KOLMAR-489308 format. One record per residue (C-alpha): y, z, x; residue number from 1; residue in one letter. Coordinates in steps of 0.2 Angstrom, whole numbers, plus 2048, in hexadecimal, padded with zeros to 3 digits. Layout:
REM KOLMAR-489308
[[Y, Z, X], NUM, 'a']
...
***
This chain:
REM KOLMAR-489308
[[5E0, C6F, 684], 1, 'x']
[[5E2, C81, 67E], 2, 'x']
[[5D0, C85, 681], 3, 'x']
[[5D1, C7D, 692], 4, 'x']
[[5E0, C88, 696], 5, 'x']
[[5D6, C98, 691], 6, 'x']
[[5C7, C93, 69C], 7, 'x']
[[5D3, C90, 6AB], 8, 'x']
[[5DB, CA1, 6A9], 9, 'x']
[[5C9, CA9, 6A8], 10, 'x']
[[5C5, CA0, 6B9], 11, 'x']
[[5D5, CA6, 6C1], 12, 'x']
[[5D3, CB8, 6BB], 13, 'x']
[[5C1, CB9, 6C2], 14, 'x']
[[5C6, CB2, 6D3], 15, 'x']
[[5D5, CBD, 6D5], 16, 'x']
[[5CE, CCC, 6CC], 17, 'x']
[[5DD, CCD, 6C0], 18, 'x']
[[5DF, CCE, 6AE], 19, 'x']
[[5E0, CBD, 6A6], 20, 'x']
[[5EF, CC2, 69C], 21, 'x']
[[5F8, CC3, 6AC], 22, 'x']
[[5F4, CB1, 6B1], 23, 'x']
[[601, CA5, 6AD], 24, 'x']
[[5FC, C93, 6AF], 25, 'x']
[[606, C83, 6AF], 26, 'x']
[[5FE, C72, 6AC], 27, 'x']
[[605, C66, 6B8], 28, 'x']
[[5FA, C56, 6B8], 29, 'x']
[[5EA, C4E, 6B3], 30, 'x']
[[5E1, C3E, 6B8], 31, 'x']
[[5E6, C2E, 6AE], 32, 'x']
[[5D3, C2D, 6A9], 33, 'x']
[[5D3, C40, 6A4], 34, 'x']
[[5C6, C44, 6B2], 35, 'x']
[[5CF, C53, 6B8], 36, 'x']
[[5DE, C5F, 6B4], 37, 'x']
[[5E9, C68, 6C0], 38, 'x']
[[5F2, C79, 6BD], 39, 'x']
[[5FE, C84, 6C8], 40, 'x']
[[5FF, C97, 6C7], 41, 'x']
[[607, CA5, 6CF], 42, 'x']
[[5FF, CB6, 6D5], 43, 'x']
[[607, CC3, 6E0], 44, 'x']
[[616, CB7, 6E3], 45, 'x']
[[60B, CA9, 6EA], 46, 'x']
[[608, C98, 6E2], 47, 'x']
[[5F7, C90, 6E0], 48, 'x']
[[5EF, C81, 6D9], 49, 'x']
[[5DF, C80, 6CF], 50, 'x']
[[5D7, C6F, 6CC], 51, 'x']
[[5CB, C6D, 6BE], 52, 'x']
[[5BE, C5F, 6BF], 53, 'x']
[[5B2, C58, 6B2], 54, 'x']
[[5A9, C4E, 6BF], 55, 'x']
[[59D, C58, 6CA], 56, 'x']
[[59C, C4A, 6D7], 57, 'x']
[[5AF, C48, 6D9], 58, 'x']
[[5B1, C5B, 6DA], 59, 'x']
[[5A3, C5D, 6E7], 60, 'x']
[[5A9, C4E, 6F1], 61, 'x']
[[5BB, C55, 6F2], 62, 'x']
[[5B5, C66, 6F8], 63, 'x']
[[5AB, C5E, 706], 64, 'x']
[[5B9, C53, 70B], 65, 'x']
[[5C6, C60, 70B], 66, 'x']
[[5BB, C6A, 717], 67, 'x']
[[5B9, C5B, 722], 68, 'x']
[[5CC, C59, 723], 69, 'x']
[[5D1, C6B, 723], 70, 'x']
[[5D8, C6B, 735], 71, 'x']
[[5E6, C5F, 72F], 72, 'x']
[[5F6, C67, 72A], 73, 'x']
[[5F8, C5C, 71B], 74, 'x']
[[5E8, C60, 713], 75, 'x']
[[5E7, C6E, 705], 76, 'x']
[[5DE, C7E, 709], 77, 'x']
[[5D0, C83, 6FE], 78, 'x']
[[5D0, C95, 6F9], 79, 'x']
[[5C2, C95, 6EC], 80, 'x']
[[5B7, C89, 6E2], 81, 'x']
[[5A8, C89, 6D6], 82, 'x']
[[5A3, C86, 6C4], 83, 'x']
[[5A6, C91, 6B5], 84, 'x']
[[5A7, C8D, 6A2], 85, 'x']
[[5A0, C7C, 6A6], 86, 'x']
[[5AF, C78, 6B1], 87, 'x']
[[5AF, C74, 6C3], 88, 'x']
[[5BE, C7B, 6CC], 89, 'x']
[[5C7, C7C, 6DD], 90, 'x']
[[5D5, C89, 6E0], 91, 'x']
[[5E1, C85, 6EE], 92, 'x']
[[5F2, C8B, 6F4], 93, 'x']
[[5FF, C80, 6ED], 94, 'x']
[[607, C75, 6FA], 95, 'x']
[[61A, C75, 6F8], 96, 'x']
[[622, C64, 6F5], 97, 'x']
[[625, C55, 6E9], 98, 'x']
[[61A, C46, 6E6], 99, 'x']
[[621, C38, 6F1], 100, 'x']
[[620, C2B, 6E4], 101, 'x']
[[62E, C35, 6DA], 102, 'x']
[[638, C39, 6E9], 103, 'x']
[[638, C2A, 6F5], 104, 'x']
[[647, C21, 6EE], 105, 'x']
[[652, C31, 6F1], 106, 'x']
[[650, C2E, 704], 107, 'x']
[[65A, C23, 70F], 108, 'x']
[[652, C13, 717], 109, 'x']
[[650, C1C, 728], 110, 'x']
[[648, C2B, 71F], 111, 'x']
[[63C, C20, 716], 112, 'x']
[[637, C17, 726], 113, 'x']
[[633, C28, 72E], 114, 'x']
[[629, C2E, 71F], 115, 'x']
[[61F, C1E, 71F], 116, 'x']
[[61B, C20, 732], 117, 'x']
[[615, C31, 72F], 118, 'x']
[[60B, C2C, 721], 119, 'x']
[[603, C1F, 72C], 120, 'x']
[[5FF, C2C, 739], 121, 'x']
[[5F7, C38, 72C], 122, 'x']
[[5EC, C2A, 725], 123, 'x']
[[5E6, C26, 736], 124, 'x']
[[5E1, C38, 739], 125, 'x']
[[5D7, C37, 729], 126, 'x']
[[5CE, C27, 72E], 127, 'x']
[[5C9, C2E, 73F], 128, 'x']
[[5C1, C3D, 738], 129, 'x']
[[5AE, C3C, 73A], 130, 'x']
[[5A2, C2E, 73F], 131, 'x']
[[599, C24, 731], 132, 'x']
[[58C, C16, 732], 133, 'x']
[[58B, C12, 71F], 134, 'x']
[[597, C0F, 711], 135, 'x']
[[598, C1D, 704], 136, 'x']
[[58F, C2E, 704], 137, 'x']
[[57F, C29, 6FC], 138, 'x']
[[571, C2B, 709], 139, 'x']
[[566, C21, 6FD], 140, 'x']
[[56F, C11, 6FF], 141, 'x']
[[574, C11, 711], 142, 'x']
[[57F, C01, 710], 143, 'x']
[[586, BFC, 721], 144, 'x']
[[58E, BEB, 71C], 145, 'x']
[[5A0, BEB, 717], 146, 'x']
[[59E, BDA, 70E], 147, 'x']
[[590, BDF, 704], 148, 'x']
[[599, BEF, 6FF], 149, 'x']
[[5A8, BE6, 6FA], 150, 'x']
[[59E, BD9, 6F0], 151, 'x']
[[596, BE8, 6E6], 152, 'x']
[[5A7, BF0, 6E3], 153, 'x']
[[5B0, BE0, 6DF], 154, 'x']
[[5A3, BDC, 6D2], 155, 'x']
[[5A7, BED, 6C9], 156, 'x']
[[5B9, BE9, 6C9], 157, 'x']
[[5B6, BD7, 6C2], 158, 'x']
[[5AB, BDF, 6B5], 159, 'x']
[[5B8, BEB, 6AF], 160, 'x']
[[5C5, BDD, 6AE], 161, 'x']
[[5B9, BD2, 6A4], 162, 'x']
[[5B9, BDF, 696], 163, 'x']
[[5CB, BDF, 694], 164, 'x']
[[5D7, BD4, 68A], 165, 'x']
[[5E4, BCC, 695], 166, 'x']
[[5F2, BBF, 694], 167, 'x']
[[5F2, BBB, 6A7], 168, 'x']
[[5E1, BB1, 6A6], 169, 'x']
[[5E5, BA4, 6B3], 170, 'x']
[[5EC, BB1, 6C0], 171, 'x']
[[5DD, BBC, 6BD], 172, 'x']
[[5D1, BAE, 6BF], 173, 'x']
[[5D9, BA8, 6CF], 174, 'x']
[[5D9, BB9, 6D6], 175, 'x']
[[5C6, BBB, 6D3], 176, 'x']
[[5C3, BAA, 6DC], 177, 'x']
[[5CD, BB0, 6EB], 178, 'x']
[[5C4, BC1, 6EB], 179, 'x']
[[5B3, BB8, 6EC], 180, 'x']
[[5B9, BAB, 6F9], 181, 'x']
[[5C2, BB7, 705], 182, 'x']
[[5B5, BC5, 705], 183, 'x']
[[5AA, BBB, 711], 184, 'x']
[[5B8, BBC, 71E], 185, 'x']
[[5B7, BCF, 720], 186, 'x']
[[5B0, BD5, 730], 187, 'x']
[[5A2, BE2, 72F], 188, 'x']
[[5AB, BF1, 737], 189, 'x']
[[5A6, C04, 738], 190, 'x']
[[5AB, C0D, 728], 191, 'x']
[[5B8, C1B, 729], 192, 'x']
[[5BB, C2A, 71F], 193, 'x']
[[5C6, C23, 711], 194, 'x']
[[5D1, C2C, 705], 195, 'x']
[[5CF, C1F, 6F7], 196, 'x']
[[5DF, C24, 6EE], 197, 'x']
[[5EC, C24, 6FC], 198, 'x']
[[5FC, C20, 6F2], 199, 'x']
[[60D, C28, 6F1], 200, 'x']
[[609, C33, 6E2], 201, 'x']
[[5FC, C3C, 6ED], 202, 'x']
[[608, C40, 6FB], 203, 'x']
[[614, C4F, 6FB], 204, 'x']
[[625, C50, 704], 205, 'x']
[[633, C5D, 705], 206, 'x']
[[645, C59, 701], 207, 'x']
[[647, C53, 713], 208, 'x']
[[639, C47, 712], 209, 'x']
[[62D, C51, 71D], 210, 'x']
[[61B, C4E, 717], 211, 'x']
[[614, C5F, 711], 212, 'x']
[[603, C59, 70A], 213, 'x']
[[5F7, C4B, 705], 214, 'x']
[[5EC, C4F, 6F6], 215, 'x']
[[5DE, C49, 6EB], 216, 'x']
[[5CF, C46, 6F5], 217, 'x']
[[5C2, C44, 6E7], 218, 'x']
[[5BF, C32, 6EA], 219, 'x']
[[5BE, C33, 6FD], 220, 'x']
[[5AF, C2C, 706], 221, 'x']
[[5AA, C22, 715], 222, 'x']
[[5B1, C11, 711], 223, 'x']
[[5BC, C02, 716], 224, 'x']
[[5CC, C0A, 71D], 225, 'x']
[[5D6, BFB, 716], 226, 'x']
[[5D3, C02, 705], 227, 'x']
[[5E0, C10, 709], 228, 'x']
[[5ED, C03, 70E], 229, 'x']
[[5E9, BFA, 6FE], 230, 'x']
[[5ED, C0B, 6F5], 231, 'x']
[[5FE, C0B, 6FD], 232, 'x']
[[602, BFA, 6F4], 233, 'x']
[[5FF, C02, 6E3], 234, 'x']
[[612, C04, 6E4], 235, 'x']
[[61E, BF7, 6EC], 236, 'x']
[[623, C02, 6FB], 237, 'x']
[[61A, BF7, 708], 238, 'x']
[[61F, BE7, 701], 239, 'x']
[[62D, BE8, 70D], 240, 'x']
[[628, BE2, 71E], 241, 'x']
[[633, BEF, 727], 242, 'x']
[[62B, BFD, 71D], 243, 'x']
[[619, BF6, 720], 244, 'x']
[[61C, BF5, 732], 245, 'x']
[[622, C07, 733], 246, 'x']
[[612, C0D, 72A], 247, 'x']
[[608, C02, 736], 248, 'x']
[[610, C08, 745], 249, 'x']
[[60E, C1A, 740], 250, 'x']
[[5FB, C17, 73D], 251, 'x']
[[5FA, C0F, 74E], 252, 'x']
[[600, C1F, 757], 253, 'x']
[[5EF, C26, 753], 254, 'x']
[[5E3, C17, 751], 255, 'x']
[[5E1, C04, 750], 256, 'x']
[[5E7, BFE, 73F], 257, 'x']
[[5D9, BF7, 734], 258, 'x']
[[5D5, BE5, 73B], 259, 'x']
[[5CE, BDF, 72A], 260, 'x']
[[5DE, BE3, 721], 261, 'x']
[[5E9, BD9, 72D], 262, 'x']
[[5DE, BCA, 72D], 263, 'x']
[[5D9, BCA, 71B], 264, 'x']
[[5E9, BD0, 712], 265, 'x']
[[5E7, BC4, 704], 266, 'x']
[[5D6, BCA, 6FF], 267, 'x']
[[5DB, BDC, 6FF], 268, 'x']
[[5EB, BD9, 6F5], 269, 'x']
[[5E1, BD0, 6E8], 270, 'x']
[[5D4, BDD, 6E8], 271, 'x']
[[5E1, BEA, 6E5], 272, 'x']
[[5EA, BE0, 6D8], 273, 'x']
[[5DA, BDD, 6CE], 274, 'x']
[[5D5, BF0, 6D0], 275, 'x']
[[5E6, BF6, 6C9], 276, 'x']
[[5E5, BE9, 6BB], 277, 'x']
[[5D4, BEE, 6B5], 278, 'x']
[[5D3, C01, 6BA], 279, 'x']
[[5DD, C09, 6AD], 280, 'x']
[[5DC, BFE, 69E], 281, 'x']
[[5EB, C01, 692], 282, 'x']
[[5EE, C12, 69A], 283, 'x']
[[5F7, C0B, 6A9], 284, 'x']
[[603, BFD, 6A4], 285, 'x']
[[60D, BFF, 6B4], 286, 'x']
[[5FD, BFE, 6BE], 287, 'x']
[[5F8, BEE, 6B5], 288, 'x']
[[609, BE6, 6B8], 289, 'x']
[[608, BEB, 6CB], 290, 'x']
[[5F7, BE3, 6CC], 291, 'x']
[[5FC, BD3, 6C5], 292, 'x']
[[60B, BD2, 6D1], 293, 'x']
[[600, BD5, 6E0], 294, 'x']
[[5F4, BC7, 6DA], 295, 'x']
[[602, BBB, 6D7], 296, 'x']
[[60A, BBE, 6E8], 297, 'x']
[[5F9, BBC, 6F0], 298, 'x']
[[5F7, BAB, 6E9], 299, 'x']
[[605, BA5, 6F4], 300, 'x']
[[5FD, BAB, 704], 301, 'x']
***
């Protein structure tokens, strides 16, 4: 970690033309799979963020998506990006605020409903950006079928789970059966620009509950917009029908709410549950528990 810190300081000192001894960095976060590291630092009384990525593809993807969405108030502003010391970096002005996942319970019910409505609006703004004929950025694949795309992605989820030891065998088995059965009910609709990690931990708010930013676009691509609604179910905030409707109503101020999610909710909840259960192995105990809960609840649909 010390070597990484020194390399980060060197990058910052070169960008801002300052002595690295004047650079004080604070490590604030890293991905659960250790693919990236995030630091904040102050220079000339201004606060910045530098995101270090070990994946060229994720780094390159995030830069392009941030540029696509740059006109939206909630999107981080890129100041500099590049590669140095075998590290890919993006430097941005720090957006003030707190992660909503840590702050949501401090707000009243009315405030929470207002926040969820605004989240819905912002998600719709992301989804309506650009026009796409194929799922994913890979021009060599050019897959236009949602069902085929989901089948391919579902197979990867199942493969991850098959490598794990688990005590919820019957629940997992039933979830996989539902996933394979309900997938054929999906309607082949046009893909939308999708965040792919649109959860409360990537939404920033101030003390009054005003959304100040939405971060982490490294996974974003033209995909099924219902996946972003699934990400909102990584926590239980939308389990409450009143809260879900507020989120949905906010979305509908901008665009039509994804039809596939409304008509195939069981498929998407099982998909999310299996994804959470298999994604982080033993590094995400809470995610695995939430995943099992989503599958169990879906068995009663």
